[in-house]
N, C-alpha and C positions, 0 to 999 in steps of 0.2 A: 725675756725681753725687758729692756729698760723702760721705766716709767718716767714721768716728768720730774719727780723728786730725785730719782737716781741721777739724772743729768745735772740737776742743780747741785747735788752733793759733790759729784766728781769735778765740776767746774769751779766750785767755790774757791779752791786754792789759787786758780789763775785769775779770778775776778773778785778778789777779796776786798772788803772795805778797809781803808787804813785805820789805824788806831784813833786818829783824830776824829773820825766820824763817830765812833762809839763814845769818845770822851765828850764831844759836843752834845750828843744825845743824852748822856748822863747829866750834863749841866742844865739842859732844858728841863729835866725832871726835878731839879733842885731849885726850890723857890729862892734860896739865898744866893744863887749865882749872880755875878755881876757881869757887865759888859767887858770889863777887863779880864775876867776869867775866860770868857770865850775868845777874846783876842789873843790871849797868851797861848791858848791851845793851838789856834790856827796859825799864828805867826811863827811857830817853830819851823814850819815848812815854807820857805820863801817862795818856792815855785807855786805852791797851792795858793798862797796869799796873793800872788800876782794874778793868777788865773781867776780867782774869786772876784778880785777887783775889776777885771775885764768883764766878767759876767754881770756884776752889779751895775756897770756903766753901759751895758748893752741894751738893745731894744727889748729884751725880755722884761726889763723893769721900767725903762723909759723915765728915769727920774731927772728933773731939771738940775743942772749943776753937776760938777764932777764929784764922785765919791772917791777919795784918795787914800783912806785908811780903813782897815777892817773894823775898827771901833765905830767909825762913822757909818759904815755899811750896816752894822748891827743896830745902831741907834735908829737909823731911818727905816730899814727893811724889816728888822726883827730877827730873833734867833731862829725861828722855824724856817724862815726863808734862807738864812745862811746855811742851815743844815741841808735844805733842798739844793742849794748851789753846790755844796760839797758832793752830793750824789751825782749831779750833772758832771762835775769835774771827774769823778771816778769813772763814769760812763765814757767820757771823752778819752780818758787815758787808756781804758781797756780797748776801745775801738782802735786807737792809734797804734797800739802795740800788737794788734791782732794780725797775724799773717796766715792767710789760708785762701786758696783759690776756690774754695767751695762757696764763698759768699762774694757778691759784688759789693764791696765795702762802700763805694761811692753812692750807690743806690740805697744801700742799707742805712747809711748815716743820714742822707738827705730825708729819707722817709721818716726816720726817728725824730729828727729835729722838726720836720714839717708837721708831724702828728702832734708834737708838744705845743708848737706855736698855734696850730689850729684849735687844739683843745683849750688853750688859754684864751684865745679870742672868743670862742663860743661860750666859755664859762663867764666871761665878762658880760656877754649879751644876754645870758640867761639868769644872771644875778647869783651865780654860785660863789660863795665866799672862799678865801684861800686859793686864789687862782694859780699860785705857784705850784700847788699840789697837783693840779691837772696838767701843768706843763711837765712835771717830773713823770707822772703816770704815762703821758703820751710819749715822752722820750724813751722810757724804759719798757714799754709794753711788749716790744718785739725782741727784747734782749736775748730771749731764749734761742733765737736763730743762731746767734754767735756760739752759744753753748753747744748746741747740736752739731754745728759745723766743725767746732774744735774737736769734739769727741768722735763724731761719725761723719767725716766730710763727704764720703761717697753717698750716703743717704741724703745729706743736705743738698747735694747736686741734683738728685732725683726730685726732691721736693720743690726745687726751684722752677720746675717745669709746670707752670700753671697758666691759665688763660681765662677768658670771660666765662667759659663753660665749666672750668675746673678752678674754683676760687682757692686762694692760698691756704686758708684755714681748713678747707675741705680736703685738699691734698695732704696737708700735714696730719690731719686726723686719720686719713686713710692709711698712710704709710707709717706713722708713728703710734697711732692709737690715742693721740692727744695733740694739742697745738703748741706752737712756740710760746704763746702767751701763758699757757699753763706752766711751762718751764720758767718763764720770767717770774711769775707769781711765786713759785717755789723758792727761787733764789732770793727774791726780796724778803720772803719770810725768814730765810736763814740769816739774812743781813739785819733782821729785826726792824725792817722798815714799817712805819705805822700802817695799820690795816686800812685806813682811809685811802692810802695810795694803792694798796694791793687789790682792794675789792673791785674797782672798775676794770683793772687789768684782767682779773680772773673772769669777769662776767660780761664784758662789753659785747662779745659776739652773741650773747643771748639777750641783747637789749630789748628785742620785741616782746620777750616774755617777762621782763622786769618793769613793773609799772611805776615805781615810786622813786627810783634813784637817778637823779639828774647827772651824777658823775658818770654812771654807766652809759647813759644815752649820749652824753657829750663825747666821750672817748670813742664810742661807736661811730659817730658822725665824723670825727676828726680822722680816724683811721681810714675811713672810706675816701675822704678827700685826699689823703696822702697817697693812697694806692692809685687813684686817678692821676695825680700829679706825676707819679713815676712811670705809669703805664697808660698814657692817654689813648694809645691805639688799641688797648685791650678792654678798657673799662669805662663805663659811664656811671654817673651818679644814680640814674634811674635803675640800672641793672644791679647796683650794689646795695642801695639803702632803701629802707622802709620810709616812704614819704609821710606816713601817718606819725612817725616817730618825731621828726623835727617839728611837725605841727603841734605835737603834744608838748614840746618845749617852748611853744609860742615863737618859733623861728620861721622866717620867710625864706624864699629862695634868695632874696637879696642879702639876707644875713649870712647864709652859707657862702655866697659869692664873696662877701666881705672877708670872711674867715679864710677862704682860699687865697684871696689876693694878699692878705696880711702875711700868711704863712709863706707864700711863694716869694714875696718881696724881701722878707727878713731872713729866710732860711740860710742863704749864702753868707749874710753878715754874721749870723750866729756861728756857722761852721768855721769861719775865719777866726772869730774871737776865741772860740774854744779849741783853737789849734788843731782843727780837723782838716785843714786844707793841705793834706799830705798826698793828694792824688796827682 
């Protein structure tokens, strides 16, 4: 029987990072790298340049004034954020070219974007630095669903039958022996994504047992808000989330409602910007 790592290994060829991502990561590690070095790597791919500028000018970053060049985007946003944008673009491209009846792609993509936006908003409210990291973690946390659906579509269809009494991650663990987020974490490890992005993805469903990591708690809450957004007839926040957990983060019900409203209002805008409006 396949484990989470097996799925990630098999799917890596279909969902591989472009060379530009690895080159940008290498430049980040080199202190002598210049803005021009980064721009030269990214600008080789005109379509990626265009999409990154769209993302830079989107509500994800909400900068005043238009960012019209990759060099300006790097100057204002920073190299780490540019790298995160490239990961977002890779995810969007993978989703767009994925063809499989085992996954409701419209639901999947909205949940992914909603989780990222809610995680970003909650990170701002709780004072977590590097909020783009939390957006990326939220966006990619359930990527494993696509990998399982591509390799074993019949099993993915069975897993999709969950309810308020049979929660998604419980069904996944029962039928697979692990969760979709375990597969996501394994693929991101193969991609050499920083551990700070992978850690909350790997552990957020265990948030009640992890006392000190705000990233884990934030992704936990964002994922629950996204599930409610997609299935309001099946789930409520009280049935999904540990109330003591958001109080531990010094968040109020109003804070959670603000994160929900922000993610809900911006999700479709981001989907359009990222060329995901193919449904």
